[in-house]
N, C-alpha and C positions, 0 to 999 in steps of 0.2 A: 581229285579231291575237291570238295565244295569250297568256294572262296568265302571265308568268314569275315571279310572286311579288313581294314588296315590294322596292322599290329599295334597293340597297346603297350608294348615293351619299351624299356628305356632306350635312349638313342645309341648308347654304347653297344647293347646287345643287337640292335637292328643293324648297326654298322658291321658287326662281326658275323651277322647272319646266324645267330644262335637263339634258342628259345629263352625268353626272359621269364623268370618266375613272378615278375610284377609285384614283388614285395616293396611296400612303401614304408618309409620315404626313399630308401635305396634298396636296390635288388641284391640278392645274395651272390649273384655272379660277379658283380663289380666288387662286392666286399671280399669275396674269396680271392679275386685277382689283385686286390689292393689298388684299385684304380677308382678315381672319383666317379660317382654315378651322377650323370647330368639331370636325372629326374625323368618324368614321364610327360609325354605331349598332352596338351589340352584336348578334351574331347572335341570332335568336329562340330562346328557351329552350323548355323543356317546358311544354306546356299541360295543366293539370290539370283533370280532370272532377270535378264536384261529386257525390260519392257519399255525402253525409251521410245521406240517407234510407235507402239500402241498408245502411249500417253500423248505423243505429238498429234497423232491422228484424232484422238478424242478431243484435244484442245482445239484443233482446227475446225472440227464439226461444231463445237460450241460457239466459236466466233461467228459462224454464219447465221446463227439465230439472233434475232433482235431481242434485246433485253431492256425493259423499261428502267430508267434511272431511278435510284432510291436515295433518300436522304439519310437512311439509317444503316448504311453499309458499315460504318465504324462500329455501331452497336452490334451488328450481326457478327463482325469479326471478333468482338469481345466475347460473344457467347461461345464461339468455337474455341477461344483461347482457354476456357476452363477445362476442356477435355484433353488438352495437350499434356504430355508427361512433364512433370516438373520435379526438381529436387526439393522435396518437402522440407528438408533441413535448411536449405538456403532460403526458402520462402519464409519459414518461421523466424529465422534469424533476422532477415531484413525487416519483417513486420515488428519484431520485438525491439530492435535497436532504433528503428525509425520513430516508433510511437511511444516507447517507454524509457529508453536509456538516454537518448540524445536530446530530444525536444523538451524544453522547459526545465532542464536540470542544470545545476551549477554547484561549484564548491561552496559558495556562500550560503546555499540552501541545503547543504548536505546534512542528512539525518540518517540515511540508510545505505544500502549496499549498491544501488544503481549508480549513484554519483561517483562511487569509488571503483567502478568496474573497469572502465576503459584502460587504466594503466596496467592492468593485469591480464587483459584478454588479448590473445594472439590468434587470429583466424587461421593462420598457417599451421597451427598445432591443434588439429581437430580432435586428437585423442588425449589432450591434456586434461587435467582434472577440472580446471576452470572452464574450458571449452565444453566439456560434457555437462557440467552443471548449468551453464548458460543455455545449451541446447535443450536441456530438460525443461527449464523455465519457459524458453521461447516456444517450444512445442505445446506446452500447456496453455499459454496465453493465446496462441493462434487457434487452438482447439476450442477454447471458450467462445471466442468470437465467431467461430464457424458453427456454434450451437451443438458441439459434440461432447461437451463436458471437459473439465480440466485434466482428468486422469486418462489421457489418450495412450494408445499402445506405443506410439513413438516416444512419448515422454517417459513412459515406464522403462523402455529399453535404455534410454540415456541415463535414467536414474540408477538402474541396475549396474551399468558400466561405471558410473561415477562412484557409487558406493564401494564396488569392488576395488577400484583404484584408490579410493580414499583409505580403505583398510590397509592396503599395502603401503600407502604413503605414511600413515601414522605409526608404522613399525620402524620407520627411519627417523632417527633423532633430528635430522635436518628438516624432514617433512613436517614434524610437529611444530616447528617454529617458523614455518613458511607462511607468508601472506596469502599465497595462492590457496593453501589448505583452508585457512580461515574464511576467505571470501567464498570458496566453494561450499563450505558448510552453511554459510549464511544464505547462499542462493538456494540450496536444497531446502532450508527451512522456509524460505519465501514460497517455494512451490507448495509445501505442505499447507502454508497459510491460505493460498488462493484456492486450494481444494476444499479446505474447511470453510472458507468464505462461501463458495458456491453451494455447499451442502448445509451450511449453517450448523455445524457440529463443532465439538471440541477439537482444537487443533493439536496435533501430535508435537510434542516439544523435544523429541530425541535429538534432533540436529541443534536446536538452540542450547540445550544442555551441553552438547558437545562443543559448541562455540565458547560457552563459558569456561569449560575445562581447558580448552586450548589457550584462552587468554590467561587463565590462572597459571598454566604451565609456563607460558612465555614471560609473564609478568610485564608490567607497563614499561620497564626499561628495555624489554626486547623489541619495542616498536621504535625504530630509529628515525626513518625518514617521514616526511609529511604524509605521503600516501598511506604508509603503514599506520601512522598515528590516527588518521581519519577512520580507519577500520576499527581501531580501539574505541574511538568516540561513538561509532555506530553501535557497538556492543553495549557501551555504557548507556546510550539512549534507550536501548531495549530493556536494560535492567531497571532503569528508572520507571519506564512505562509499566513494566510488569509489576513492580512494587506498588504503584499507585492503583492499578486495577485490582490487585488482591488486598489492598489496604494493609500492606506489610512494610516495615522499614527496609531501606536499601541496604544490601549487604556490602558495606564499605571495606572490602578486603584491601589491605595495603598493596598486594600484588597487582590489583586491578586499578586502583584509584590514585596511588601515590606516583606523582610524575617527577622524574629526575631532570627532565628537559622541558622547555616550553612546548606547549601543544598548539596546533593550528587553531587560529581564532575564527569563529563565525558566530552569528547570533544564536544558532541552535545549541551549540555547546555551552554558551553562557546560560541559556534557559535551562539546560539539563542540570547545571550546578544548583540553580534555585529549586528545580524540581526535586532534588534530593531532600531538601529541607521540607518541601511540601509533603512528600511521601512519608517522611519520618514523623512529622506533626500529625498527619492524618492517621497513621498507625497508632500513635500514642492516644489520640482522641478516641478512636474506635475502641481501644482497650478500656479506656476509662468509661466510655458509654456503656459497654457491656457490664462493667462492674457495678455501676449505679442502678442498673435495671433490677437488681435483686434487692435494692434498698427501698424500704417503704417511705422513708423521709430523708431528704438530703440535709446534711449537717453544715455547720459553719465552715468547716474545712473545705467543703465542696465549693463554697462561694469563692474562697481564695484560689482554688484550683481553676474554676471557670475564668476568673480574672486573668490568671496566668496564661490560659489558652488564648483568650482574646488578645492579650498583649503580644504574644508570640505570632499569632496569625496576622495581626496588623503589621508587625515588623516585616514579615515575609511578603505580605501584600504590597508594602511600600517598595520593596526591592523589585517586585514584578512591574510595578508602575514605572520605576526608573528604567528598567530594561525596555519597556515599550516606548518611552519618550526618547530613548537613545537611538532608535532605529531611524534610518534615513527615509526621506519621502519616497524614494524608489523602492523601499521595502515595505511600505505601509499601505493599507487598503485605502481606496478612494470611494466615498459614498456617491451614488448617482442620485440625481433629482428624479422625481416621478416621470417627467416628460422625456428623460434620457433612457428609460427602460423600454425595450421593444414590447409591443403589444402581445406578441406570441409568448414572451416570457411571463408577462402578467397573467395571461390565460393559464399557463402551465402551473404557476404557483409562486406568488410573491406575498410576503406578509407585510401588510400595511404600507406598501410602497417602499419598503426598506430593501436596498440592494447595494452591497459593497463589492468592489472589484479589486482583485489582487494581481500582482505581477505573474504568478504561476500557481498551479495547484499545490506544489510543494511548499511554497512560502505561505500560502493560505493554511496549510496543515500546521505549520509552526505557530501561526497566530491562534489557531483553534486550541492548541495545547496551552498557550499562554492564558487564554480565556478560561479554559477548563481548570487550570491551576487556581485562578482567582475565584472561580465559583466554589471550589473545594474550601478555600480559606474563608470566603464569605459565609458559607453554610456553617462552618464551625463557629464563627462570630455570632451569627443569628441564633444558632442553637443555644449558645451560652447566654445570650441576652434574653431569649425566650424563657429559659429556665430561671434566670435571675428575677424576671418579672413575676413568675409564678411563685417564687419563694418569698418575695417581698412585694405584694400587690399594692401596698400603700406605703409610700416613702416620702418623707419631707426633705426639703433642702435642695442643694445644688445637684446632688447625686441623682435625685429623681428627675430633675430637668434634663440632666445629661443623658440618662437612659432613655427618656421619652423622645429625645431629639435624635439620638444616635441610631436607634433601630430603624426608623423610616429611611435614614440616609443609606444604611447598609442594604436595606431591601430595595431601594431605588437603584443602587449600583448593581445589585444582583439582576434586577429586571433589565437594565441596560445591556449587561453582558449577554443575556439570553437573546435580547433583540439583535445584537450583533451576530450571534450564531444564526439566527433566522435570516439575517441580511446576506449571509454567505451562501445560502442554498441556491439562489438563482445563478451565481457564478459557477457552482459545481454542476448543476443539472441543466441549466439553460432552458430551452423550450422543449426539451425531449419529454415525451409522454408515452412512447411505445417501447417495448422490449428491444434492447440493442442487438445489432447484428453487424457483421464485418463491412457491409456496404456503406455504413455511416462514415467510415474513414475516407472514402473517395467521393462522398456526396455531402460535403460540409455546407454547401449552399442551402441545403434543406433544413438546417438547424440554426438557431440564433443563440448566442451567448452575450451577456452584457459586457460592454466595454466603454470606457469614457470617451467623450468627443475629443478631437485633436487638441483643443486648447487646454484640456484637463489631463491629457495623457502623458505621464512621465515615463512610460514603460516601452513605447514602441520606437523611440529614436535614441540610438546609442550616443549621439553627440550631445543630446540634452541630458541624458541620464548618466552621471558620472560613475555610478556603482553598477551599471548594467553593461556587460560586455568587457572582455579582457580580464586578465589575471585570474582566470578560472571562474569568473562570475557568470551570471546569466547573460545571454545574448538576446537582443530583441527578436520577437517572433512575428511572422506574418499572420494574417487573419486565419488562413487555412491551418497553420501550425497550432495556433491557439485553440482552435476548435477541436482538432484531433487530440491535442493534449488534454482537453477537458472531457472529451468523449471517452478516452481511454482510462483516465484516472479520476475524473471528477467525482463520480458516484462512490468509488471506493474510499476516497478521503473524507467524505461527508458522513458516511455511515457511523464512524466512531463518535464524532461529536453529537450527532442526533441521538444515538443510543445512550450516550453519557448523560445528556440533559434529561431525557425521558426517564432513565433509571433513577437519577437524583430526585426528580419531581415526586416519585412515589415513596421517598424515604420520610421518616418521621422527623419533625423539626424540634421535638422536645426530648429532653433527657429524663432519666428516672424510670419508674415502673411503666411497662407497656400499657397503653390504653387504646381501646377501639376507636375512640373519637379524637385521638391525638392529631394535632395539626401536621399536615404534610408540607414538604418544601414547595410543592406545586401551588399551594395557596398564595404564595408570594407573586405568582405570575398572573397575567390576564386570563380570563376564562377561555378565550378562544385560542390561546397559544399552544397549549398541550395538544389539543386535537389537530391543529395545523402541523405541528412537528411530527405527530404520529403519521399523518397522511404523507408527509414528505419522506419519512423513513420507508414507508411502504412503496412509495414511488421509486426511491433509489434502489430498493431491493428488486423491484420489477424491471427497472432499466438494465440491471446487470444480471437478470434472470436468476436471482438467488432464492426466489420464492415462486413456486408454480401457481399456487392459488392466490388470486389477487382480490381486491375489493370489488363489490358489485358495480360501483359507479366511480371510476377513477376521477371524473371531473369534480364530483362532490367531495371526494377524499382530499383532493389537492386544495380545494378552497376552505378546508378546515372543518367540514361537516363529517367528523369521524364518529361512527355509531358507538354508543356506550357499550353495547353487547360485545364489542370487539376487544374489550380491555384485556381479557385473558389471552387472546391471540397476540395482542400487542406486547404483553409481558414475555411471551415465548419468543417473539421476534427480537426484542431487546436482549434477552438472555442468549439467544443464538448468535447474534452479532458479537456480543462481548466474549463468548467462548472462542469464536473464530479469530478474534483480535488479540488473543492473550499475549502473543509475542510480537505484535506489531508495535511500531513506534507511534506514540500519541497517548490518548486516554481511552 
């Protein structure tokens, strides 16, 4: 009989020397005899041949040959390292945690999911819901920087497994009230956001709506410890941001907003409370604005309504100013003098030598939200004043003097806030002018970012900065860490403020019937400011490869020479960024 190779039967049948029917997972022979079937042997693997002697002889022959010394042996070794087999999941997780989760984040700047991730992530449980969601986001982030797009095959596999496990978890009452379930949903929504960012399309909000549903089901009293309450605050921040972007009031459901216990305190949560009033006032003003567009003439009751809007906007604006003055020096931006700004950054793009430095990108994002809130309120005040002047062009007495002096003051404050937005661009983008790639994280010496000189620097020394380091706050970063932090997240966090200002500049400043020659908000700014902001928006899109087609001359673009024929393209870019940012925290 011809030998057909080793038997594939179970070990029990081989020991009894009987033919096994090889039924899996247990054979029928063992079932019939009521004995445990030990299973089937693994298929034979590769058989390796001992080539030790041949390798030794080959190495000895190589030693006899003279080889010129080279200074780039280390570089050559690095080039070989890229071909070695690596655990892609491990690589993506290291990249993600090193550059996005740990560096530059702290509880005192907590606004999103990353600052709250570490208490719930267990690397030893790779198949847990949180681990799968983290792996999906990490694979997407690494794929973006490898220029392979965010929706990689590895990321999709993790998402599929995470969603399957999430569905099973939500069928369990305990799973519905678990912090791990909520943070996994927020991570999956973040992945949808970065995909929409890269493609500049409308972000899918299925996961975000799921997070809202989970929070409503749990109710605010279901969040007991500080880590759990911070997750609730992150969801609230998203609700406020979404309401402001859509110019709708915040849905203040008691199940979400009524707190039975004290909540963790940080400046971001305080700002969110004021943001609720900003969103509600903006929604009410937009509703009134649409109502008066159908009226041919504004009546006396409208004058009283405008005065009420102005009074309320001023009150909320004063609360925002109090919030800003209450922040410590370690949390506040530091303006640099012109000679303190590196020349490479000036060449890349600086508006009128204005440059502010923040402790981290996350803290800068909080300040951008504060300034955006104030711009919304000032626009309401200016619109009311502009309409009052058109209703009563000639007015005698003190009221006339007050109106004539108040409007320039509000306009000047508006201009100052936009200047501060411009001053933040160098901090976010540095001297970068070429599309980003993963090598930037290991070659930070090739890029400059502004930073104050040692005598003005309250951020780098934990002994000098009482609020930095310890107690869950930020720890001082090295120069390399700061640069990697800005490379990874700087452009992402400036896109929202830039698109917000550019979108507001194109809005009408007047109330009442629509007119073609109505004044725009942009007329309050300097003539060169809108083109400069537009150029920096394009630059940020280019750095993060969110837009394939770029301007013909990036240098002119960055210096503010934005061609007028690009206005339609600019409007599409602003709209695309806003669609992608729908569920992001900010404006």
